[in-house]
C-alpha positions as CSV (number, residue, x, y, z in Angstrom):
1,M,200.7,-414.5,85.1
2,K,199.3,-413.5,87.8
3,S,197.6,-410.1,87.1
4,I,196.1,-412.8,83.6
5,L,194.3,-414.5,86.4
6,L,192.9,-411.7,88.0
7,V,191.8,-410.5,84.5
8,F,189.9,-413.8,84.1
9,V,188.2,-414.1,87.8
10,F,187.3,-410.6,88.1
11,V,186.5,-409.7,84.7
12,P,183.1,-412.1,84.5
13,Q,181.9,-411.0,88.0
14,L,182.1,-407.3,86.4
15,L,179.9,-408.2,83.8
16,T,177.5,-410.2,85.7
17,L,176.9,-406.8,88.1
18,K,176.2,-405.0,84.9
19,M,174.8,-407.1,83.4
20,S,172.1,-407.3,86.6
21,A,171.4,-403.7,86.5
22,Q,169.6,-403.8,83.5
23,H,166.8,-401.2,84.0
24,D,164.7,-402.1,81.3
25,T,163.6,-406.1,82.3
26,S,160.4,-406.6,80.6
27,K,160.2,-409.3,78.8
28,I,157.8,-408.2,75.7
29,N,157.8,-404.9,73.8
30,I,155.2,-404.0,70.9
31,G,155.4,-401.0,68.5
32,I,154.9,-399.0,65.7
33,S,157.6,-397.2,63.6
34,F,154.9,-394.2,61.9
35,T,157.5,-392.5,60.0
36,Q,156.6,-395.6,57.7
37,L,153.6,-394.0,56.8
38,V,154.8,-392.0,53.6
39,S,155.5,-395.0,52.2
40,G,152.8,-397.0,53.4
41,T,151.3,-398.6,56.6
42,P,152.9,-398.0,59.6
43,E,156.2,-400.7,60.9
44,L,154.9,-403.1,63.1
45,M,157.9,-404.0,65.9
46,V,157.3,-407.0,68.3
47,D,160.8,-408.1,70.2
48,Y,160.8,-410.9,72.7
49,F,163.5,-410.6,74.6
50,F,164.9,-414.3,76.4
51,H,167.3,-412.1,78.4
52,D,167.6,-409.4,80.0
53,Y,169.3,-408.1,76.8
54,F,169.3,-410.3,74.1
55,G,165.9,-411.1,72.6
56,I,164.6,-411.5,69.0
57,S,163.0,-409.2,66.8
58,I,160.1,-409.3,63.8
59,N,158.5,-406.4,61.7
60,S,156.4,-406.3,59.0
61,G,154.7,-403.5,56.7
62,Y,153.4,-403.1,53.4
63,N,154.5,-400.4,50.9
64,Y,151.6,-399.0,48.5
65,K,153.1,-395.1,48.3
66,T,155.2,-394.0,45.2
67,V,158.8,-393.4,46.7
68,N,162.1,-391.8,45.0
69,G,165.3,-392.3,46.3
70,F,167.6,-388.9,47.1
71,I,170.2,-389.3,43.7
72,K,168.1,-388.4,40.5
73,V,171.2,-389.1,38.0
74,G,170.0,-391.0,35.1
75,D,166.0,-391.4,35.7
76,V,164.1,-392.2,32.4
77,V,161.2,-393.9,34.0
78,D,158.2,-392.1,36.2
79,I,157.3,-394.8,38.6
80,E,153.1,-394.8,38.8
81,K,152.6,-398.1,41.3
82,Q,154.7,-399.5,43.4
83,H,153.8,-402.4,46.4
84,G,155.0,-404.5,48.2
85,T,154.9,-406.6,51.8
86,Y,157.9,-407.2,54.0
87,F,158.9,-408.9,57.0
88,K,162.2,-408.7,59.6
89,V,163.7,-411.3,61.1
90,G,166.3,-411.0,64.0
91,L,168.6,-410.1,66.9
92,K,168.5,-407.2,69.3
93,M,170.8,-406.5,71.7
94,R,169.6,-403.9,74.5
95,I,173.1,-401.8,75.3
96,Y,173.3,-400.9,79.6
97,S,172.6,-397.3,80.2
98,N,172.9,-395.8,83.9
99,T,169.6,-393.9,83.7
100,P,166.7,-395.6,83.0
101,Y,165.0,-393.3,80.7
102,V,166.6,-394.3,78.2
103,T,167.2,-397.6,76.7
104,P,170.1,-397.7,74.1
105,F,169.7,-401.1,71.6
106,V,171.5,-402.5,68.2
107,Q,169.5,-405.0,66.1
108,L,170.6,-407.2,62.7
109,F,168.0,-408.4,60.6
110,Y,167.3,-410.7,57.9
111,V,164.6,-408.7,55.8
112,G,162.1,-410.2,53.0
113,S,160.8,-407.5,50.5
114,F,158.5,-408.0,47.8
115,Y,157.8,-405.8,45.3
116,N,155.0,-404.6,42.5
117,E,156.3,-401.9,39.9
118,M,154.6,-400.6,37.1
119,G,155.5,-396.9,35.5
120,M,156.0,-395.6,32.1
121,R,159.4,-395.4,30.5
122,Q,160.6,-392.8,27.5
123,D,160.7,-394.8,24.3
124,Y,163.9,-393.2,22.9
125,N,163.1,-394.5,19.4
126,N,159.9,-392.5,19.4
127,A,159.9,-388.4,20.3
128,G,157.5,-387.6,23.0
129,S,155.9,-390.7,23.4
130,E,156.4,-393.6,26.3
131,I,156.0,-397.3,26.8
132,P,154.8,-398.7,29.8
133,V,156.9,-401.6,31.9
134,S,156.6,-403.1,35.1
135,A,159.2,-405.5,37.4
136,S,157.7,-407.5,40.3
137,G,159.7,-410.2,42.3
138,Y,161.3,-411.2,45.9
139,V,164.9,-410.3,47.0
140,N,166.9,-411.2,50.4
141,G,168.5,-408.3,52.5
142,C,170.3,-407.5,55.9
143,A,170.0,-404.5,57.5
144,A,171.4,-403.1,61.0
145,V,169.3,-401.2,63.0
146,T,170.6,-398.5,66.0
147,G,168.6,-396.5,68.6
148,A,167.3,-396.7,71.9
149,D,164.2,-396.1,73.6
150,F,163.3,-393.2,75.5
151,R,161.0,-393.6,78.5
152,V,157.7,-391.9,78.2
153,C,156.7,-393.4,81.6
154,S,156.7,-396.8,83.5
155,K,155.0,-399.3,79.7
156,L,155.3,-396.6,77.4
157,A,158.4,-395.1,75.0
158,F,159.1,-393.2,72.5
159,K,162.2,-395.1,69.6
160,V,163.9,-393.7,67.9
161,A,166.1,-395.3,65.6
162,L,168.2,-395.5,62.0
163,Q,169.1,-398.4,59.9
164,V,171.1,-399.2,56.8
165,G,170.8,-402.5,55.2
166,S,171.4,-403.9,51.8
167,Y,170.7,-406.5,48.9
168,R,170.8,-407.7,45.1
169,R,168.0,-406.9,42.0
170,T,168.7,-406.9,39.0
171,D,165.7,-405.0,37.6
172,H,165.5,-401.9,38.7
173,L,162.8,-399.7,36.3
174,K,164.7,-396.6,37.5
175,Y,167.8,-395.7,37.7
176,P,169.3,-398.1,41.3
177,S,170.7,-394.9,43.3
178,N,166.9,-393.7,43.0
179,T,165.3,-396.8,44.1
180,F,162.8,-397.6,47.1
181,Q,162.6,-401.2,48.3
182,P,160.2,-402.0,50.6
183,G,161.6,-402.6,54.5
184,L,165.3,-401.7,53.2
185,G,164.3,-397.7,52.6
186,V,166.2,-395.5,49.7
187,E,169.3,-395.9,48.1
188,G,172.0,-394.5,50.0
189,I,175.3,-393.3,48.3
190,L,176.1,-397.5,49.3
191,L,173.2,-398.1,51.0
192,T,169.8,-397.9,52.0
193,N,168.6,-396.5,54.5
194,Q,165.4,-395.2,56.5
195,L,164.6,-394.0,60.2
196,L,162.5,-395.7,62.7
197,A,160.3,-393.6,65.4
198,G,157.0,-394.6,66.8
199,L,155.8,-396.0,69.7
200,V,156.8,-399.0,71.8
201,Y,154.9,-400.7,74.9
202,K,156.4,-402.8,77.3
203,L,155.7,-405.9,78.6
């Protein structure tokens, strides 16, 4: 019984000491992920920390380039145009690090993704010909991000992170495993995924 009381008394104190030792105490982070240039504009990333460890994040970008997934089984459509705005809103937690030069973090996002796709589908009733197809709409998605900020100087850091996500959509023009969804990335084996890498300015 006494050992249980000691746990309840001392563990919170130890946690408080560790929480107070956070090296990165910036309140506002403004960043750009350049890896999204393969699909459109860079992704704008804004974080506001209401605590040394916890904050809220808002990201946004626009897709205007055609991107295909990695798995090409069953493709019968050539996507010619692919456009879509997306936004992400969620929570971010900075993880304690012994070094001031690296700040690991995790994020959980709601992802809102608009899409407008146009392409040509093979016409099986008329060999050698194609018919135009299109799809547009909005999907709700979710994503989890894990990564780290590597300090370049007192106000600037290089960010690298991996995002995995999920969404529901029934009007894919291409085979579902070969699709790209704005803000969520390309289809993987089970989940969508994309890399985030860029610069972050800390205030």
